[in-house]
N, C-alpha and C positions, 0 to 999 in steps of 0.2 A: 381581291386580287388573286390570280392563280399563281401561287408561288413556284410551282413546277415550270410553268410556261416562262415566267420571268427568269428563273435560273438557267433555262436552256437558251433563251433568246439573248441573254446578257451573260454569256459564258465567261467573258473576261472578268466581269464583276464577281461572278460566282467563284471563279478560280482564285481571284485575289482574296475573297472572303475566306475561302478554305485554307489558303496559305496563312492568313492572319490567325485563324483558329489553330492551325498547326503550330505556329510560332508561339501564340499565347499559351497553348497547352504545354509546350516544351518549357517555357519560362515558369509556368505554374508548378510543373514537376520539380524544377530546381529550387523554387522558392517556398513551396508549401511547407508549413511546420510539420515536423516528424516527431512522433512519440510512439511508445509501445502500446499504450492504451488511449482511447478517446477520453478527452477531459470531461469529467463530470463532477458535480459538487458533492463533497462528503459533508452532509448537513449535521455535523456533530461538533460539539464543544465540550470541554471538560472544566469543571470547577474543582480545583485541588486545594484542600485546606489542611495544613499540618496542625496537629494538636498533640504536642509532645507529652508522653506519659499517660495518655488517656486510653482506656480499654475500648474495644469495639462498641460495647453497649453505651458508654459515655459519649463516644464520638457520634453514634447514631442519634442519641437523645439531644445532645447539646449543640451539635453542628449540622449533621446531615438533614435531620427532620426540618429544622428551621430554614435551611436553604431550599429544600424541596417545596415547602409551602409557598415561598415567595416566587420561585422559578415557575411553578405551576400556573401562575397568573398570566404568563405570556401566551397569547392565543396560538402562536405558530408552533408551540412545542408539541411534539407527537408523543414521545416517551421520555421519562426520567428514570435513568438506571443509576443506582448508587451503590457504592462499596464503602462500608465502614470498617476500617482495620485499626489495629493498635497504632496510635500516633497520627493517623491521617484519614481524612474523608475525601472520597473521589466521587463526584456527581457528574455523570455523563448525560448531556442534554442532546436529544435527537429531535431535529426539526421535521416538520411534515414534508412529504415529497414534493408538494406543489410550491414550496417556498423558493423563489428565484433570487431575491436580493438578501443575502445572508448577513452582510455587515450591519445593517440597521438592527436586525434581530439580536446579533451578538452584542451590539452597543447597549441595547435595552437589558440584555442579560447581565452585563457588567453593572448597570445601575441598580438592578434588583439585588445583586450580590452585595453592592456597597450599602444598600438599605438594611441588609440583614446584619452586617458586621457589628453595629452597636449592641445587638442582642447576643452575640457570641461571647464565649469566655474571654477574659482579658488577655490581650496579646495574640489572639488568634486572628489571622488574616488570610483571606481567600485569594486565589489567583485564577483568572479565567484564561484558559488556553483555547483560543479559537483558530489555531493553526494546526489542529490535530490531523487534518486531512492532507497536509503538504506531503508531496511525494519526492523523495530523494533518490533519483534514478541512478546516481553514480556514488558508490561507496569506495573511497580510497583508504588503504591501510598505511600506517606509518609506524615503523619500529626503528629503534636506534640503539644498537648493541654498544655497550660501554658508556652510554650517556646516562645522566641522572634523569629522573622523571621531570624535574623542573626544566631541564634543557630540552627534553622531548616536547614539552608543552610550548616552549618558546619557538621551536621549529614549526610546530603545528600552527601557531598564530601567524608566523611569517608566510607559510604556505597558504593559509586562509586568505590573507591580504592579497596575495598574487592571484588566487582563483577568483576573487570578487571583482577583479579588473576585467574578466571575460564578459563580453556583452550579454550573452544569453544566460549567465548565472544569476539566479535570484537570491539565493541564500546558501551559505556554507556553515554547517554546524560541526563543532568538534565534540565527539562523543568519547567518553572515558576519561576526560580530564578530572583530576582529583582536586577538590577544593583545598586550598592551603589554610593553615592556621598558625598562629603564634601561641604556643602553650606556655602558660605560667603554672607550673606544678609545685605545690606546696606540701609540707608535711604537717599533719594536724597537731602532732605533739609539739613541734617546733613553734607553730603559731600560738598554741596555748601557753607555752613557756614565755613567749614575748608579750602575751596579752592581746594578741591581734585576732580578728575574726575575718572570715572570707568577705563579709559585707564591707568591712573597712578597707580591705585590699581592693575590692572592686571600686569603691568610691575614690580611692587614691588614684587608681589608674584612669578613671573617667575624668577627674579634675586636672590631672597632669597632661592629658592628651587633648588639647583644645586648639581650635583655630578661630581666633577672634581678631577682627581688624583693630589696629591701634590708632586709627585716625590719620590725620595729615598735618604737617607743619606748613603754614603759609609764610613764605619769605618775601612776599611782594611779587617778584618776577616768576617764582616757582612754587609749586605745590608738591611737597615731598611726603610720600606715604611712609607711615611707621608700621612695621610688621614685627610683633613680638614673637619670640621663639616659644616653643611649648609642644607642638605636635610631634609625635614620634616619627622620625625619619629613618631610623635604623633599629635593628633588633638590639644592638648594644645600648641604644638610648633607652630602651625599655628596661634593660638590666640595671641601668644607672638611675632609675627612678628612686627618689629619696623617700624613705618611710620613716615617719616620726613615731617612736614607740610610746604607747600610752603610759602615763604615770611618771616616766623617767625623763622624758624630753629628749632622749638620745635619738640619733638618726642612724639608719642603716640603708644600704642599697637593696633594691628588690632582689638583685642577683645573689645577695648574701643569704637570703632566707628562702629563696625559691629557685627552681631551675627554669630558665627562660630559653626556649628553643623554637625554631621554625620548622614546621613539618606539614603533614597532610592529615586530613580527618582520620581519626583513629577511634574506634574501628572503622575500616573502610566499608562502603556500602555498594560499590560497583567496581568492575574491572573489565577491561577488554583484553582478550587473549587471541593473538593472531598466529595461527599455526604453531601453537605451543609457546609463544613469547608474548610478554606484555607489550602493549602498544596503544595507539589511538586510531580512531576512525574519523575521517572527514567526509561528511555526507553533503552532497551537492544537489540542489534542486534547480530546475530550469524555470526561467520566467515564462509567463503566459505568451503563447504564440512563437516561442523560440524554436530553433531548428536543433533537435537533439543530436543529430549526426555531426553537424558543425560544432556543437558544444563539446561532443566527445573528442573530436580532433583537437580542439583548442586545449582541452583539459590534459590530454596525453602529451601534447607538445609542451605545455607548461611544466608538467611533471618531469619530462625529459630534460628540460632546461634547468629545473631546480636540482635534479640529481647531480648535475655537474658542479653545482655551487657547494653542496654539503660534503663533508668528509666521508671516508669509508666507514661503514657501520650504519649510516642512515639509509634505510630501505623503504621504498614506496611499493605498494602493491594495489591490485584492483580486485575487490571482492565481489562487487556487483557493477555491471557496466551496461546500462540500458541502451546507450547509443549503438553498441555492437549488435544487440538483439534487433533493434529497429533497422539497422543497415542490412542485416541478413534478411529481414522480412521484405524490405523494399527490393533487395536483389532477387529474392524468390518470386516476387510479383513480376518484376521485369522478365525473368526467365519464363514464367507462366504465360505472359502475354506473347512473348516471341514464339513459344511452343504452340500456343493457340493459333497464332497467325499462320505458322507453317502447316499445322494440321488442317486448318480451314482451307488454305490455298490448295493443298494436296487433294483434300476431299472435293473441293469445287472443280479442280482440274480434272479429276477422275469422272465426276458425275455430271458436270455442267460444261466441260470443255475449257479450253485455255482462256478465251476472252471473258466468258461469263464468270469463270472462277476468279480471275484477277479483279474484275469489277466488284464482285461481292466481297473479296478479301480486303479491299481498300477501306471498307466501312469500319473494320476493327480499330486500326490505329487512329482514324479520324474521330470515331466515337470516343475513344479513350482520351484523346487530346481535348475534345470538346468537354468531356466530363471533368478532366483536371482543371480546365479553365473555369468551369462553373463552381467547382469545389473551392477554388481560390476566391471567387467572388463571394460565396456563402461561408467563407472561413471554416471549411471542413478540412482538417489536416489528414496526413497520411499516418495511419495507425493500423493495428491488426484487424480492426473491424471494417474500416473503409477499404483496406486492401482486400479483405475477404469478399466484400461486396463487389469490387471491381472484377475479381476472379469469377465470382458467380455470374456476373453480368456477361462475361465473355461467351458463355453458352447460349445467351438469350438474344443478344443484340444482332446476330447475323440473320435471324429469321426475317426481319423486315426487308433486308437487302435481297435475300433469296426470293421472297414472294414478289417483290417489285421487279427484279430483273427477269424472272420467269414470265411474269405477266407481260412485260414489254416484249420479250422474245416471242411469245405466242402472238401478240398483236402484229409484230413484224412478219411472222410466218403467215398471218391471215391476209397479208397484202398491204398493210398500212406502212406508211413511211416511219422511219425511226422516231422522228419528232412527234408525229401523230400518236404512235403507239405509246410513247413515254407519257405524253400529256393525258391521254385517255386512261391509261393504267393508273396513273397517280390520282386522277380525279375519282376513279372507281374505288381505289384501295386506301386512300389516306385516312378516311374515317374508320373503316374496319381495323386498319393497322394501329391507329391511335387508341381505339377501344381495347384492342388486344394488349398493347403495351401498358395501358393504365390498369387493366385487369391483372396482369402479371405483377405490376408494382403494388397493387392493392393487397396481394397475398402477403406482403411484408409489412403492411400498414399496422397490424396489431402490435408488432414489436415497437414501432415508433410511438404508438398511442398509449403504451403501458405506463401508468403513473407509478413508477417505481425506479429505484436505482438501476435495476437491470434494464428497464426500458430506456433510461437515459444513456446508459452505457452502450446499448446496442442500436441506438437511434441512427447512427451513420449508415447502418446496413440498409435500412429502408430509404434513406435520403439518397445515397449514392446509386443504388439500383434504379430508383425512379429517375434520377438525372440521366443516367446512362441510357435507359430505355427511351426516354424522350429525345435525347440527342440522336439516338439511332433512328428514331422515327423521322425526325426533321431531316437528317441526312438521306434517309431512304426516299424522301419525296423531293429532294433537291439534287444532291450530289450523284446518287445512283442513276436517276434518269439522264442526267447530263453525260455521265460516263457511258451509259448504254447507247446514247445517240452518237457519241464520238467513236466508240470502239466496237459495238456489237454488230455482227453481220449474220445474214441468213443464207443457208446453202442455196446456190443458184437453181439447182434442179427443183427443189421444193418450192422456191419462190415462183419459178416459171410455171410449175404445175398449178399453183394456186391462181396465178394470173390467167391461166387457160381454163379455169373452171373445173379442173379435174376432180377436185374434192366434191363438188356438187353432183357430178355425173357418175362418180365411182360407185360400184356395187359393193355392199359389205361382203367380206370374206366369211368363211365358216367361223372364224374367231371373233367376228364383229368388227374387224379393223378395216380401214379403207386402204386400197392399194397405194394411193398417192402419199398418204401421210403416215400410214401405220406399218411400213415395212420393217422399221427398226424395232418395233414391238412384237414382231412375229418370231419370238423365241420361246423355248420351253419354259423358262422362268415366268415370262409375262403371260403365257397361256394359262399356266397353273394359277397364277395370281388372279387373273380375270375370272377363272372358274370359281375360285374361292370367294371373291367379292360377289359374283352373281348368286352363289348359293346363299350368302348372308342376306342379300337384298330380297331374295324370294321368301325368306323366313324372318320378317322383321321382329316378330314377338320373341322368338327364340334368341335372336341376336341381342335384343335389349336385356333379356334375362341373363344371358351369358356375360354381357358387359357389367351388369350390376353384381353378378356373382363374382367376377374378377375383383370388383371393388371391395366386396365383403372379405374376400380372401386376403387382399392387400391390407385391409384394416386389421384383420385377425393376425396376420403375420407381423404387423407393426408392433404388436405386444411383445415380440421376441427381440426387438431391437433394444440395445442397451440405452437406457434413458439417463442422460447426463447433459445438462444444459451448457456448462462450461467445462470443456475437457482439460486435462492436465497439459501443461506446456512441455514441449519437447526441447528442454534446455538442460544444460549441465548443472545448473544451480538447484539445490534443494535446501529446505529449512528444517529446523527442529525447535521444539519447545520442551524444556526440561523443568518439571515441577516436583520438588521434594516436599515432604510433609510440611505443613505450615508450622512455623516456629523454628525451622531449621536455620542455624546461623549462617551468615555469609561465608565464614571460614569453612564450614562443612560443605556448602554448595561449591565453593571454589575447589575443595579437595576432590569432590566427585567429578567436576569438569576436568581437572588435571588427570585423573585416572582414565577418563574417557579419551582424552587427547593422547595419552600414552598408547592406548589400543589403536587409535586411528593412525598414529605415526608408525606403529610396529606392524600392523596387520592390513591396513587399507591403503597406505601410501606406497606407490611403486618404488622399487629400489633404483631403477634406471629410467632416464628420461625416454618418453615414448611408450612406456608400458601403461596398461590401463589401471585405473584406480582413483584414489582421492587426490585432487590437485592441491587445494588449499581450503582453509576454513577460518572463521572468526566466531569466537564465543563472546556473548555479551552477558557477563556474570553479574547478577543483581540488578540488571536493568534491561529494558526492552530494546530490541533493534529498531532502527528508524523504519518508517514506511518507505521501503525502496521500490515497491511495486504496488499497484492498485489492488492486486490480489492478496496482499499481505497486511494484516491488521496488527499493529504493535501493541504490546502489553505494558502495563504500568510496572515499573521496577519494584522488586521486593527481594528480601534476603534469600528466599528459597527458590528463586527462579533464575533460569539462564536461557538465552536464545542462541540459536546456531544458524549461521549461513555458511554453506559449504559448496564447493565446486568439484565436480568429477572431471576426469580427463576427457570423457566423451559421454554422450547420452546413453549409449548402449550399456555401459557398466553401472549406470546410476541405480537401477532397481536392486542390483546385487549388493552394491555398497550400502544402500539404505537397509536392506534386509539383514546384513551382517551386523550393522551398527545397532539395529533394534534388538537383535538376538543377544548381543553382548550386554546392552543396558538392562534387559530383562533378567539376564542370568546373574550379572555382577551386582546390580543395584535393584533389588526387588521392590524397594519402597519408592522408586523413582517413577513418576508418571511422565513418560516421554512420548512425544508426537513427532515422528520423523516423516516428512512428506514432501513431494515435489510441489513446485509452484502451480497454481491453478489459474486459468484464464478468468477474467471477469471480476466483479466485486468480491471482496473478501467474505469468506464464511468460516466461522471459528471451528465448527465441527460438522461432519456430514450428517450426524443424527443428534438432535437435541429435543428433550422433552422438558417443558417448563411448567412448574407447579406454583400456584399462588396460594397465599393464606395469611392469616393473622396469628395462628397458633403454631409455633415452631415444632412442638411435640407431635401434633397430628400431621404436620407437613412432612416431617422426616420419616414418619411411619409409612406414608405413601411413597416417599422417595425410595425407601428400601424395597417396596413392592415393584416399582418400575425397574430398578436395577436388577432384581431377580428375574423379571420377565425378559429384559434385554439380554441378560447373560444366557438365557435358554435359547436365544435365536442364533442360528448358525451364521457366522460372518461378522459378528460384533467383536470388538476388542477395546481394551483400555476404558472400561466403563467406570465413570466417576461422577461426582457432582461438583459444582463450582464453589461450594462453601468450604470444602476441605474438612480436615479433622479438627477436633477441639484441641486447643493448645494450653500449656501450663502457664501459670503466672504466680507471682508471689505477692500476697496482700500484706501490706504493712498496717496492722491494726493498732492504732495509737490508744494507749490507756490514758485517758484524760487525767485521772487522779495521780498516777505516777508521774506524768509529764508536768503537771502543775507543781508537784512537790520538788521536782528537779529544776524548776524554773525555766522550762523550755515550752515554746508554743508550737502549734501545728506548722506554722510557717518556718520556724527554725528547723524542724525535722525535714520538711519538704525541700528547703534550700540546701541543707546539708547532704541529703540523698542525691539531689541533682548535681551538686558540685562534685561529690565523690565519684559518682558513676558516669555522668555524661559531661560535666563541666558547664559553666555558664559564661556567656559572652560578656566580658567586662567593657571593652571598647574596641576600636578599630585601628589597624596599622595601615597606613597608606604608603604605597610604593609606586611612584609614577601614577599611571591611571588605574592601578590595581588596588582594591580594598580588601584587606585580610583581617578577619576577626581575631581579636586577642581573647583566648579562652582560658578561664581560670578553673583549675581542677586539682583534685587531690593526686599526689604522686603515688599513693598506695593503690595497687591493682586489685582493689576489692571486688570489682565487677567480674573478675575472672574466677571467683570462687563464691558459691552460695554460702558456705559456712562462715565466710568472713563478713557477711553483710551486717550481722548483729554487732560486730565490733566497730562499725563506722561511728566516729565521734560526731555527736550533735552539739553544735556550738550555740549556747544560750546568749542571745543578743543582750538581754537585760543584765544577767549576772556575770557574763564573760566566762562561764565555766564550760568545759567539755564533758558531755555525758554520753556513754556508749548507747547506741540505738536499742540494744537488747534490754536496757533498764526502763525504757519508756514505751516500748512497743513490742508486739509479738508478730513473728513472721509465720504466715499460713500459706500452704500450697492450695491453689484453686485451679479449676479448669473453666475455660470460656471459649466461645466460638472464635475461630481464627479470623473470621470476617463475617459481617452481616450484609447481605445483599438484598436490595429492594428494587422493585420496578413499579413505577407509578404509585409509590408510597405504600405498597404491599410487600410483605416478605415474598421473595421469589427464589426458588431453587431450580437450577437447570441440571437435569441428568443428561450426561453427554456420553457419546460412544464413537469410537473410530471404526474403520472398516478393515477387516483382515485381508490384506492383498492376496494371501494364499488361497482364500476361498473365492474371491473374485465377484462377490455380490455388491450391488449398488445400494445407495441409500433408499431408492424407491422399493427395492426388494424387501429391505428391513421394515420400511414403513407399512408395506402391505400386510405384514404379519402383526406389527405392533399396534397399529391404529384401531383395528376392530376390538382388540383386548381393552 
């Protein structure tokens, strides 16, 4: 069937179909899911295994290696990257790029981990985090001046419940909440005087705090349940726990021999600081296929409503708001489309005339509407990649309409009727135009076919451009011929001359034009242009040489173009990662952050509203920030780490604010490794330059690492050169003297339990309050952990004899150094030397690599 003839002869059907496409495209534009980035799978899971008290070497040998051996059996696994630190093992499992169904693989990963757990040290349990790739596009901050931390958390829980009622919200996480504890703090000397041990206290608490059903009484018509008391329901009930003293039979209350108080984990391991004040962050993720702009409107309206509910002092803020970014992107696209239509219409009106220009210009909105309709069918959302594809396609899709309308116009000038000219032109051009459109689309095909995260991320670019060009082609052979038939007209004088055969009988002029058809081309510009073309055609060999020469010059010039696949985003938000030397306490990291905040408030924050500078910020001290953007990769929390998310008043001042912040950190805190950088588009990259070295001998490996660092430092443009292992850290080894310990009647277990109780505390049982479960921690009231010199004075309780013996009598304390962490990749030691780029020099990672790789 000749589709062009059908479209012209059934113009009512064609116009109705075009109206339907226009309506469907408009509906699709309103309903398409919107996001900042195209959705792609982050094929990563983490296996986190706490191992309290163990050194990195013991964590590696007893936990990490066993997990890696079993995980390696999964065929879909691409890489296994592990970090063995003091107290914890983190195994990152990266799946192959061609894995599409992730959940079955993650389920197998869980089963593999469960199979390993019997071989792990007693009490060590692993957790599989398969939601590592979740993106929390909206970060809300919550502060409450004059409220206790517990009241702040209660408000956060209420807000979380309200936000979860929003249709497009998938998950809301509260970040920065401090785990509560009920501390039972005892005095060693007092317990020794009473003949009690920590083990006895722990046993008494466990047996007193029980929930056991008492059965039921059957009375014939009724069954009445018996519920015996016993479970702790208040902190006062814990204080009233009855303790029987050994030997005497006397009883005392727990509160008489120990302090029982409710509080938070001490020492703290994380804190959220919001523009200088403590607070919490609520991270909101969107469900698959949701509309992020609608989600943003609903979140803001919910927050506005909740602000009216809470008293003065409770403040909500927005630290990261992806819906606003997406709304601006969609607005920019709409503006670009309107500008393109105006530009094309003006260009067509100038060069093609009023009627032809309007006919060609109609293709742009129709092609866009058809593309949006097809995007809705193929579930391609509106994001920065698909919007970029639509903008790129604006300059390509009008070609088909111009070629078709010009061909029809020429046919009509040759004496054919409008219908004949339209059908003949479409029959002649539909295959060449189709091949041309497919050839252009094929230029973007390598991006779509790339088997990598980058390929998956940029796939909508090729998809949308292909859809747009094919829609343009289909409209060019249906709608454009119909509009040409309806609206195009040929000048009567030329048409009459053609009908009278003037063109066949006319003699060529000196310029090669015919008098009948070529008068409008008899100008100085066209005469020179014709002379230039004639000269080229007379010298075909030189013409081809010149064309290839221009191609070579273009390829040579391309080497001077800055090579960066994903540019930095033009947003007011920037991020920071602060790494102090490994072994730095949380309190010291917190003090550094507070000092930096003082500088930010005094030097970077504007005094008056409307002035340029820093607007707001959030520090995540001791913990990583959530993945609020696909271009951001969160870090696992640790005591020497802090993450920063900050907003400037405008993008124009961002680079200056970051530069001043870097300068202050380098000058004030020389031991701080700080990375302050804007957000980048595309998948996350940890560092612009990384060199990874593998080996089994750590000594040889670090000798090579030093050589790479030295070479990198000699290259202009590098900065913040470091490796991911960090410095060696101090530790205290408690070397037990077996002879002295046996003489004193204490065992190795007595020493270990006494140390843990005195320094960290042990969980005795749990306190339940409504739906909340709070551990009851038994620990020494003496703050021996705050002074190294007092460690030897810790009393070790002998379970057998009931005597207390100072630790210094049965063990020696030795200072030792160990790696702060042990990193492996695919079961080999792996050290990554990393470097940042100095913005003042302005070189790219490609420039650095060109110098480094040959060496």
